[in-house]
N, C-alpha and C positions, 0 to 999 in steps of 0.2 A: 346363516339369518337372523333364526329366530338370539339365536348372542346377541348379534348386533341391536335385536332389538330388545332386548333385558338390555342392552349397555345402555342403549339409549333413556333407556323408561329407570335406571338408575343412577343417570347424571338429571334429569329432571327433576326427582326425589329431593336428587342435594341442593341442587338449584334452587328449588321450589323451598326448601328448609332453610338455606339460605336467609330468602327474602323474609320470611317469615320471622328467623330471630333478628334482620336488620329491624321489621317493622313492629316488633317488638321494643329491641334496646332505644330504636328513633322513631316512635310513632310519628311523632305533630309532624317532623322534615318528611316523613314517608312520605306520609296524606297529602302534603303541600304539593310534592313534588308530583303524585302518582294525582291527587283530586281538582287540586289548583287550590284559591283564596276559598274560605267561606264566605257566600252571599246573603246581603242583608236580606228578610222578608220583605222589604217592599220593592225588591229587584225584581220578585215575582209577576210584578205585572210591566214591567217595562218593557218598551219595545225591543229592544237587544235582547229578550229573552221568549220571544215568541216568534214562531215559524210564518212569512210570506211564502205565500198558499205555491207558488215554484218551486221555491226551495225547499217546502214540505211533500211536495210530487216525491223528488225520488227516496225520502227519509221514509216518512210514511208508508207508503205504496212499492218499496222495494222488495216487500214479503211478494203481493199480488205480480207484482211484471216479472220477477224471479223467478215464477213457478211455470211460466214459459220454457221453463228450456230443462223441465223434466214432467210437466204437466200430458203433452199427447205422446210422450214417451210410455208413463204409465198406463194411460188407456192399450197402448198396444203392445205390454207387456200381457197384458189380461190375454193376448190375443196372437203372439206369439207362437202356440204349437199349433196354430194353424196352417202356416206357413205363408209366401206371397201373395197367394191367393186372400187374405183378411189384411194386409198393408190398406187397401180402400177405405178400409172401416174409418180409418184417420179422418176423416173430410167432414162426412157425416157426423162425426161425434166432436169433433173439434168445433166444427160449426152450432148443436148444441149445445153447448160448453160457451159460446160465444153469447148467445142468445138467452140465456141463464142469467152468464155476466152483466148483460144490460137490464134485465130486469132486479137484479140483486143491489145490483150499483141507483137505479131508481127506488128502489124500495130505502134503503140508505139514506139518500139523497130525503126521502119522508118524512124517515126517523129521524137528520139533522132536523129539518123547520119542525117537526112537531117535542123533540129533545133537543134544545141544546147546548145543555150543558154537560151533554158526552155520555158515554154509557153504553151505547149500542145497544143490541139485543135485549141486554140487562133490564138499563131503562127503559123500557118500552115494557118488557113483559110485567117490569115490577109496575107499571102505573092502567095498565091493564088485567092484568089479572089479582082479584082480591088474597089468593092465598099464594104466600111465597115461594110456593115448589117451581111453580114455573121460570120467576124471575131467578132463583138459583141453578133450576137444571140452565138456566141461558149461560149463568157465569160460568159456573161450573165447568159447561161445556166448554167456552170463550178460556178460562183459566187455562183447560188442557191444552187445546187449541195451541194456546201461545207455546209452553210448555215444549208440542211438537215439532212448534216451526219452529225453535234451534234449533234443536236437535235434526230436524232431516233439511233445514237450510242448508247447515255446515256441514251437514253430511253430504249434501250434495255438491257443493263447493269442492270437500276435498276429492269426490270421484270424478267432479269435470276438469280437475287437474291430476289427477292417477290415471285418466284417459292419456294425457299427451306422455306423460313421464309416470308410467311403471311399478320405475322403483321406489315411489313415497307409499305405493297401496300398502305395505304391513305396517304400516305408520298413522294410519288414517285416522284412528281411535286418537291416538297424544295429539296428533297436529289436529284435531276437530276440539278435542279440550282445549288448545292452550289459544285454538280459534274464539271461541265461548271466556275466558279472562281476557283477553283482549277488549273484546265487547262490553265484558262487563267494568274494565278500567274507563273507557272511553263515555260511558254510559256512565256516570257516577260524576263525571264531569261536568253532565246537563245536555241538554236538550239542544239548546242553540248550539253548544259549541259541537257534538258531535253533528248536527246539519253542516256545520262549515267542513267538518274533515270529509265527512261521505255524501254528499251530493252529488260530487262532479263522477265519483267513477261509477255510478247509478244510468246517465247523463250519456257515459261512453258505453256501458252496456247497451245501451235503448241507441244507439248512434249502429253500436256491433248489428244489434239482432237486422235494423232498416237497412244496413248494408249487404245482410248476407239475403234477404228479401229480394234487393234490388238487381244486387248479383246473377238470384236464379231466373229473374227475371230477363234478364240479359240473354242472359245465357239459355231460356228456353226460345227466346226470341231468336237465338241463331242455329241452336239446336233441335228445332222444335217444341210445343207443347209435350208433346209424345213419343217418349225415347224409348232406345231397348229397354235398360231396366226399370221402364214403368210398369208397374201390373197396370192390368184389366180389371178396368170400372166396374163396380155391381156383379161381379163373380162372385157368385152364393158360396162357402166354400165347405167340405163337409164338416162337418161339428158343430154348424156355429146353430148357436138358442139363442131367445130371446132374452135369455139369462144372463149368458154369456156377451150379449151386446151391453146391457146396460152394467153390470160387473164392470165391462170397457172406459164406458160411459162415468163409473161412478169414479173410477181410478183417473181418468182426465181429469174431471174436476176440480183435484191439488189444486189444479191450476189456478181454481180461482180463491184460493185462503188468503183470510190480510184481506178480503175487503172490507170485513168493518173495523181494522183498526183505526181507519180515519175518524170513522163516527164517533171511536171509545175517546181517541186524543180530539176532540173540537178547542179544551181549553186551549193547548196549545199555541192556535192560532193567532193571529193577527187579527186586528178591528180592522172589518165585522167579519166575525169568526163565522158565522152561518154560512155566506158568502164565500169567502176562503175556502171552509172546507169543500163547498157543491162546486167549485170550480175546480180543486184539486182532484175529484170525481171524476169529474165529463173529463179532465184530458187524461183522466187515468183509464175506463176505460175506452176509450180513442184509441191510445197507444195502446193498449193492452189486445183489443179485438182487431187491429188492425197486423201486429204481429203473430198471435194466435193461427190466424188465419194462414197470412202468408208463409209463415214458420210450415203449416201443417202442410200446405199445399204442397213447399219444395220436396219435403220428406217421399208425398207420393210420387209425384215427378220423377224422381232419381232413386225411387226404391229403396231409400235407405231402411235398416231392418233394426228388429231389438238386438244387440248384443252385449254381454257379460263384461266384457272388456275393455267398452269407449261406449261414451253416451251417445244418441243418434243426433244431437248438437255436433259431437267434436268429428262423425262422420263427414256427417252434411257441410260444414265447417272445411274440411278437410279436403272433398272433393271440391268446391271451389277455389280454393285459395291451398292445395298442397301445406306440406310444413311452416312455410314459410313466417315472416314478420308478424302475417294480418292474422293468419291462423292462431298465434302466439298469443296477441293481442285478444282476440277472442276467449280462447283460452279464460286467461286470466282475470277478464273483466267480469266471463262468465262466473268464475270461480268470488272473483271480491262480493259482487250482485246477491249472492248466495250468503253471503256472509251478513253482507248491507241487512236482506231481508230478516233477517236474525232480530240485525241492532234495530229495525223499524217496530221487530212486536216487544224489544224490552221498555220500549213507550208506553205499547197498549199495553201489557201487562201490569206496570207499575199504575196506570194508571184506570183500568177497570176494577184492580185489587183496594186502592184507595176508596173508590165510589161505593166497593161492596165494602171495606170494612169504617163506611163514615154509615154504612144502616146496622151494624154490630156484626156484620157474619160472616165477619173475618177478623184474627188478631185485631184491635187500633196499630199494635206497630207499622201496620202496611200506610197507615196515613201519615207518619213522621216522614219531614223530610228532611233530605242529608243537610251538608255543607252547600252544594253548589243547586238546591231547591228542587231536587229533583227525590221519587221514590226510593230514596237506599234499600230499603227492605222488599220491597219488591221488586227490585233488578235482581239483589243479591239471591233470593229464594230463588226465581229462575233460572239463574245459572247455575245454583246448585241443581238444581232435578235436571236440567235443560243436558248436562254435564253425566248424570248419571243414568240414563238414557242411551245415551253415545258410547258411554260403557257398556251399559249391559248388551246394545246391539251392533258392536262395533262398527258403529259409522254407517251401518248400508242401509242406504236409501229406501229400498223398496223394502227393506223388513219393518221401516218405521210407518210407510205411508198407510196398510191398513189402517196402524191407529189414529192416524191422523186424522182423516175425512169423517170421520164421526160426529166429532167434537164439534168441526167446523158449521158440518149444516143438521145438526141438531137445531146448535144455535139459530143459522139462518129459519129455520122451521120456526121455533118459538118467536124470530122480529116477525114473522112473514103473518104469524096466526094473533099477534099483538097487532100490528097496526090494521088489519080486518076487523080486531075488535076496536080499534079506535074509530075506524071510517063509521062503522054503525054506529056506537054510540055517541059522536062528533059531528059526524055529517060535515056540511061545510063546501064547499065550492068542487065541480066536479068529483064530488067525494063515489061516487060509484066508478066513476075508471080507476081511481085509486084502489077501490076496494076489489076489481076485476084484477087490477095490477097482481094487488100482493097475494089472493086466494092462488092466481097460477102459481106464483113462485110457494105459496104454500105449499101445493100438492106435487109439486116438480120436485124441490128441497127434501119433500118427508120422501118420496118414492125414489133418492137417491139415499137417504138415509138410511132406509130401510133394508134396501138391497144390499149395499157397503156392510150392513151389523151382520146380514142371512149370508152373503156369500165370502166376508172376510173373517166369518166369527172365529172359524179355527185357525187363523194364519196371526192371530192376533188383537181381532178386534173385541175379541172378550175381556181384556184388558183395561181397555178402555169404556166398555157395558160393565165391569165391576167398579173400577174408578169413581166414576160419578155418583152413582149412588152414598159411596164412602165419605166425598164430598161432601153432596147435598147433608149428608148427617154430621157431620161435622161441621158443617156452616150451620145447622137449625141446632148444638149441642150450644156455640160460640152464643148464638142472640140467646138463647136461654142461659147460659149462664150470666151474662151482660147483662138482661132482665131480674134474673135474680138480686146478681149485685147492688142494680141500682132500688130494687124494692129495699133492700136491707140497708142500704145506708143512707133512703131518702128519710128526713124530719119535715115536721111541719116549726118553721120559725115563730112561727106565731105563738107557741105552744112550747117547746121544747128550748132551754138556754143553756147556754155551759155553766156545770157548778164546780167546785172548787174542792179537790179530793184533799185526806188528809196523804202526803207521800213520806213512805221511807225508802232511802236512798242507802244501797252498800256498795259501796264500795273493796272491788276484787284486788289483791294487793299480793306481791309475789314475792318480797322482800321490803325491804327498806332501799330506796335509792333515787334519783333522778325523776324517774317515769311515776313512780310512785308520789311523790310531791310535788309534781305537778295534778295529779289524778285526784288526790285528797284536801288539795287547794281550790281545786274547782267544786269539789262536794262540798266545802265548809263556804262558800260562796253561794248554794241555794238555800230555801228558806225550808232544810225540810231536818229530819232526823238522820245524819249517818251512821252508821257499823259499817267498822272494816272487818274483810272476811277472807281469812287465809286457810288454805288446804294444805297439809300436809301428809305426807306417805309414812312418816315414819314418827315417833315419838323427840327425837334427836332435833329434828327440824322444826318441829312444831315449839319446844322449849323455845329454841333458839330465836323463833321469829318473837315470845315473848320479849323478851330480852331485850332485846332490838326496839321493841313497841315501845316498851317500860324508859327504857336511852334516850329516844327521841319524843319525850315526855306525853303519848299518847294524847295524840289532836284528836282523838273518838274515840269510841268503846270498839277494840277488838276480841273478835269472834273466832275462833280457830277450831277448824272441822279438820277430823281424819280419812282420808280415801285409802282405804282397808285395799282395794282393789289397784288401787294408783290410777285412779281414774277423779280429774274433778268436777265432772260434772252431777255423779250420783251422790256425793253429799253435799253439793249445793243445792241442787235440786229436793233435796232433802231437807233442806235446812226454810227454802222458800217455801216447802208445802208449810214445815208450821208457823211460818211468819199470816199465811193466809190465813191458818185456823186462828192464829191467837189474838192477830191486831183486829180492833173495830173496822167494821165495814159503814164506808165503803172505803177504799184506801190503795194506794197503787204503789206497786214495788218500784222501784228503779236501780236498777243494777250499773255502776260506771266503773271501767274498765280501762286500763292504759293500754297502747299500743305501742310498738316499733314501728317506725318508717326510713325504711333505712333508705342509704344516699345512695348506692346502685342497688337493679333488680335481682342479681345473682346474690345480693347479701341477701337476701328472704330466703334461702336454700338452707340458711346458715342458723335458723332463727326456728323454734316450732310458732304453729300456728294457732295456738288456744284461744285468742284473741278472736280469732273467723268461728273456731268451733261452736265456742260458745255460745258466741250472737247467733249462729244458724241453728244451736239446737235450741235456744229459750224461746227465741219467734217462731217457729215452729208448734213448740209446746206447751211454753208456760205464758201469759198475760201479765208479761211485764214489759216495762220501758227500759230501753237498754242505750246507752250514752257512751261511744268510746273516746278514749282524751290522747289523741294523738301524741307522738313524742319525738320529733325526729331528730335520728341521727346525724352526728357531723363527720362520721370518719367510716 
């Protein structure tokens, strides 16, 4: 088995290398086939590139709704050691999760009304806290949450299929990473196009979950709502503690992840954007609550227990439908929707990272839109980080969930307290009711955050608690860098004017040939003193160059330098140092050098890249202007 796994990994590596080679050789063609045609900037606001709320429901809420497949199971996993007597806790734990779900959805609806431009918890915190630390905690938590969402959702999807087909279990990590790469391609093609591709599978999964719930009620009407395998309700098992119940509740609340995706992605909705986003939240909350409660109830009635080799959803579907076609549809739709949950996260991550980057707390490359008008740099970064996590944790959902919940509920907590501060500040209609809702949400989410951090610290939660301060520190450093650069570059247009400088042009020559002819001709076209510089490694090459230059008619003064250690940079650098001392200030030194542009990419391997090396060194170490004159080889 291990040999087969290694063989598959080798084949995947070979395929990946081939694709990389083809992409380099035929980059434009490859990009058009995979990504699609470039889109004009004005198309960004056109109707076909915005989401209708009913289509946005499966796309942006796939993260939250798909969590029902593993949320109740994550809660019962914490109580598994109590045996069957602890199975009834799935009902109160799920009911509490649904109550929290409605509080959070109501809070984010109020957030959308207050902050229609998107950003979720980050925008709320930025507006209601004077210091940036709160908004940075919120953004860092959400960004970590998005990375973990991709890793958890894809891993859970692979596990769902592995429950039905155990033969693929050893290949879980490789398959999960392949799924992430597929999601990257789809998202680089644009939000609207991914919506067209991925909307219906989520609706199919919703239909499957409703089918399971309805089938369960039909079965219970026929065989009784208390069946032989139904555990007794209300039994207090030995070893149960308040802390253990809180731990189970906090794990079950993993089913609430993804709520913030809609509030972060308000700009992708069609007009009216606020109303469309609110409709999506109402529909999402209703269908998720019904599914969670119905699913948890049937898990209890059928006495389904936590098993390592098979998910609880797979067990319940198997009891109702056997291994027939309906069971297969449920398993595969679960797999697809869990992959789509990761897909919805790509939109949320790229939108949020662009908002944070526009405030200079992340590299501004995150604000750049790709050919299809998506924030492609954010998409690529998210995919790389998620793939790394999947590889490190071998696509094990239960290993990733302890990392997952902290970032989610920390951002929830900040959003709640931020909205509380807002209602106290602006008041307005029914502000006391709004304050009460957000205050209650703050206490609940804060408790969940503390419980998860405390109970799952040694299981991996410490990683997030370490990563968050690092991310916040990096954000502060990025902001400080941009502020310093802005201050250094700032001028007063009324007082500071451009001034002409005396210019000395150095033409680097390696001989007398067509590339040098083109370079010297360009230098003579400039209104400056031109000096040709040749670096030789022995007396013979220097003398030969002098003779050729004289034969050529000495188009400009030639200076020959000796590279005793076979280095071009050292003698050239000393020559420029002498120029800077002897020439009158202010003087600009301008280096012009030829560079071959080969007809085929592999021809570059046959030429030394001295022009690139010289350019890189002088840009880093000298205050000179560098111009490269290309010479395109025809053969």
